[in-house]
Phi, psi and omega in degrees: 000334186297325179292324178293316179300318182294318178297315180297321181297316182297315180295321183290324173303327180289325186210056191290317184293318178300317182292318183289319178298316178299323180295317182288329173301316174301316179303308184298319179300320184288325180278349191295140171236163176302320181293318183291320181296320181294317181293325184292327179292333181276006184249021178258164191312318184296344186296328186296333180291341180269356182256153174289122180283119178278128182262359172223154178203149172288315179224129167254120172261133183251116179119125187248036167280184187296329183287314180296319180292322176301318182293315178300318179302308185291321175298315182292319181298325185284353175111358175293128194277327187240083177246125178235135179244132181248119173241135187289330180222264180245151172301143185077347177306138183115234184269341188292308195298334184257006185292151178287344172073029181286146182228135181206142174287338188287137164198136181295334178284147185294298185275343169297337173304322182295323177300312177298317181300312182297318182302308184297316180295325176295312182295336176291336185244357189290326179296320183290325181290321192251346187075005181256128178294140178243356175059050184267117179251135181231063178282356183091177174218160186221120174261120193265134176253118181240020174210156180303319181298327176290328178294322177293322180297319179295316181299319178303314181290325179293324179294337181263001186247337190296337183272001178253161181279351182296129180288125180203139184220142170274123183232154182266178188305319182303314182291323181296321178289324179298320181281330180220084186291355181279350188282151172278099188291351175289349183252001189255122175261327184189176178211158174248115187251127175242099174291148182099340175289172177166227183206154185223150175283114187297327180292311182298321177300312181298316179296323179292322178292322179294322176297318177294319179301318181293316179300321181276003168110001177286152177255129178245115180251128174201145356285129185215072180293141174275123185261337179196149177234121182240116179289150177255167183295335181262015171091006177268181183229136163267114179259111184265140180216166177300338183269349183142179180251136176250130173269120185243144174290323177213157172235150178235121177274107181233046195257017173056235187280004168264009186300323181291322179296316176296320178296322182293338176303333184240016177080021178249148183244093181284134179278074178234151184209133178282137179247138173286117174244131183247144162220152188246140177246130180262164170285186180298134180250121185306320183293329175284317177299331184279350183291143179276332177229158178292134183287155176295161170290127184261137173232109176267102189292324178287320177283347181057062179199160172245156179211133179222166177280135174239088193059242180262011179238202185229150173240125186236126185230108184266159168247107184290164181284164187310319183283345184256329184293161186237134172263145172265069186286346176292335173291335175285319182271330185248349184095160173287135175309130184310324186268358185286132176204297181243033174264167178232169173273164174285137184283164179212096185288335180303320181298331191247011186295324178295324177288324176300318180296320178294318179295324179293329175293318185280323178236088191299335178299342179291339183293334181247013179279143177261137176275134178253343183198152168231125176251129179231100187229168182275134166235146187269134177238150168257166180302334179247006173085349180267149181289175179246101192232118175137184178285149188260139179287145177085355180222122184289133169058034174242125184238155181234146170219075189225170176079030184271106172287336179234061190295333184289311182289333181275343190301305184302305181300314185291325175298319172296314185297316180292318180301314178299321182292315183296316185288325187253347179089006179208151180295143179289340173199172185285129176215047190291338178296342174257009181292128180294343182277008176287347177249160178205204186297338176293345177279075186282165180301312180299320177299314179303318182294311184294325179287328176295320179298312180300315183292322183295323177289335183278004176306321184235017173284163181294129181265092181276157163294153184058037185295138175236142173232132195256346181301140180074011185253148355279156174277193174289349181272083171233141183281175185290349178255357185309310181293339173285334192246341189305327184272354186254349191225161169266116188272141169251165185246125183223101176053043178093345186269149165265131180221136179294126170277316176198162192248148180269153166231161177304137184091347179286152168278097193275171178088173179281109182235083187289154180197159171275358179233181179302138186225207195292348180271349190300302184295316176300325180296317175303317178299319179293321177298316179296322176304314185285326181290324190249335183231250176204137182225159184237135182227143175279113179246018183306325184297346174317140170280138184227125178232142169258129178236124181212164180133172185299326183254023184296316180295317178302315180298308187291328174295330178287320185283323191246148184278346180264165173286157176281136179293154173286172178303130183083001177241165186227145171213168176261133183219162183232137166269133179248155174281168174308325183273005171088023176261162187279110175275325182196155172244132187223143169272119184243129175235132172272108183283320179210168179309117176081005181241123184233146173250128178245129182239128178230177183293157181297320184284353180241020183304300183275341170303311184280319179304316176300318179296319180293314181294323181296317180291323177298318178289314180295326182270356178063037183279140173274085184220158172242127186244119183236130175271112181251023185305316188271353181273337190239127170270157180227131170244132172259133175237120191218150178127160183303336183257007180298324185297312180301321182292314182286330176302330183290341187253359184212154174271356178288145180282111186263010181287168183300322174287327184276338183220092190278163179299137179061036171250156179229137180218146170274126184224166167257130180230125183056031178080010180236143183283137172202174174252132179243130180242124175276118186209159181242071185287338175252000185088358179252163176306122187200162178225148168253125179252121182256118188235145172303131188310321183291338181266358194294318178297316182292321175295314180300315183294322177297316178296320183291319177296317178297331188264014183299318181292333182273358183079027185299149175198180184270154165218162184240189190285337175297316182293319184297321180295318179295318179298319183290326177289321178305323183272002179074020179285134177279151176239136179286145188089351179235284180284339180219137174188196181290001173267349192231154172251157187296332180289317174289338179270004180071037182253018186308322179304329187265357185247119186254086183293343182263003178287145185301326184292140178275077184287153183301132182087357184298312182295318179297320178294325176298320176292316177301316182295319182295319182284333182092156184269162172253343178212163173212168179283130178243165185242121189242147169233149183198153175256129189229355184087242184248031180216148178229150177295149181248328190125148179074014174276159183277139177247130185248155171204125184048042177076007178241149176283130185236355184168195182209149171284162177245326173199161181201160181191177176261134174270109179287337176291315183255353177058048171225157165285145181232153176202143162274146177205150176267129181224154174299155186304325184286356179247017188266349188292140178301130185102345180298132179262133174222187178231138175251130181268124182226122176049048171083002180235145176262120183258134179297135180221159184223138177284125177239166172293132177262152002269165177289324175236128180292148182288161178300315177302321178293319178297316180298316181294323178294320179296321177295322182291315176301320180293316185296327178294321175296000000 
């Protein structure tokens, strides 16, 4: 076949654009229906002259690909009266028109599964709703496992899928062969099968969504390029086009590979970059033509490609290795060529020959297949391959729906997700992994390029738990102790920061060694847990998001935002921001440093997610406050363990005793001659302090602490040990036990929610109604014996052969030598002693509901000891 490929390649290079355009014309002719052709005629530029130009709109969607049109459709269908979509040329111009159109229920992310599920269910009914053919084929899809680790991966994903409605099955070789007789079964060990998957014609899909949007009242203008975006003093936008200006209450950037251009209009540098993606279409293959039913879409993970039936031939799409794939990085530096829309890149078969050879081994009929076309077009990537969806921090009423590497399967669900968020004021469920605010100034162009290369290659790599990707690291976000620790620890990546996961000792198996079972970090993490429980440990907590809030209305603003009462000066508490419907938007540690001046601490992954929410309320409520993000200015060290007090006392004149420095108190102190703020807190459940230090002083303070603690056996510990310790003590974690999928009452956060406080905090009324109606589920605490595997979170829970819930996080308790997990269960299964089963890697392990916590916290142990002494 290589000779045929070379010959075809030479011919295509001579006249590639003509060939590709003819092929697309043929595609459209085959898929064409009378309704679709009529709709197509109505979508060309002259059409805008025949429409009444709207000079105001509730929402202006910029971009007429499948994602933008889906959002316009969903907003209009939800009842929004003034929805306008602006497309610079033709609908589908960009990445949509040349997409392979794959649709699948499968996704390794938990709530992104919901996006895929909704999309497929919408596409199944869209033709009936709109009268527009969409060309939806649903032969199912099959992810082929040809190595033992791939079999483990499938089992791992199955354990995280059973509690979702998405149909998904682990199947053996016999069933694989039955579904796809074209495969070389000598290479197949198992498969992951999703019935209902398939492919759809992207052009027809977009036109159907556009037809629906118009029926529900949306206006679609094209060609109508946006030439400028100007914010108004009241938070609206003037959207300028050659046809006039529209005053919009909000704008949504859904412009695909033009996203950076639109972002730059308002001073934002969106980290998106176009990648060259190629797929090959063959002529009729006799073995394919002879099939009675269409084969499932094949995803060969080891070969790094997808393959589906295209009429009586095959369509084959590879993902090249990092060193071979091509970025269109000139578009990042110089901008997208003004006329680029429905053009393609020149193909390059040499880049994909390795994938072709692997595909021919797995699907032997490819060896004699003739290529009739190669499509090479741009698809947009973000550094982590996930899209950027939602409102943007720092800019009022500017939303994004960009960075879609898989726009067709995401379009329906993301249109619905964003529409619900816009209409109700809160996301319908948690999707923080797609938050546009997960990136910031540390996301430089070189970083973005190297991560896009890495992510393209990661399309088909093994998806391990605790996955780390190392390209482009470190960024500019390194703490003051990074250089001291980087050679001693396995580092993790958190919102641009490097943070130690666990530390090496002589004789340890060092480095990142991913596995679905306990691996090289297991014993060292146990050593670190013992250190914190018995001696004293130091952990770098610098990645915490840190905000200062001060001003005349600071207390009023925070009382409105948070469900807890505000701490007095010098005190600290844990509080939660809730959504209007009473779900947990964020967990924040709040300290009042001085009258009206507060320090807010949140998790690294929710820094700008939380800041945007706070800033929005401050603006909408007209509060007189100053909000400053000081995350990168302040380093944080955690010092924990029964001997932490003695170590710190050596370095300060401040009284560090239990009476002199009480739990949840904050003081400004001098430590090792440097001024800092210390908060006594139990983030691991043990006696501990958080030290907030000027970044430039962090290394000196760290070295002084380590030197002072030699006699006490001081050492470092990382976030893996911290996670195990917090689970032992029953501490909830945001993003796991609580997020926008849960309310604080079912999460067991009643202590932190003051429904009787005078302030009408966001979510208060909804939470009162939830409490009055009663809960259907609550968080449970489970223990289990599992051998060499531990729960991570999001595993399925079974009882009497039925799915009854899911874990939220899990770890091994080194203190009690059991696996632990938090899990949501129905009320009838919450009794202590209740037996359930947790699914891990294809096996169901016996688990039991126990009284929390498994290990008492240090403050509780101290209090009980004092009571016992007083009785004596």
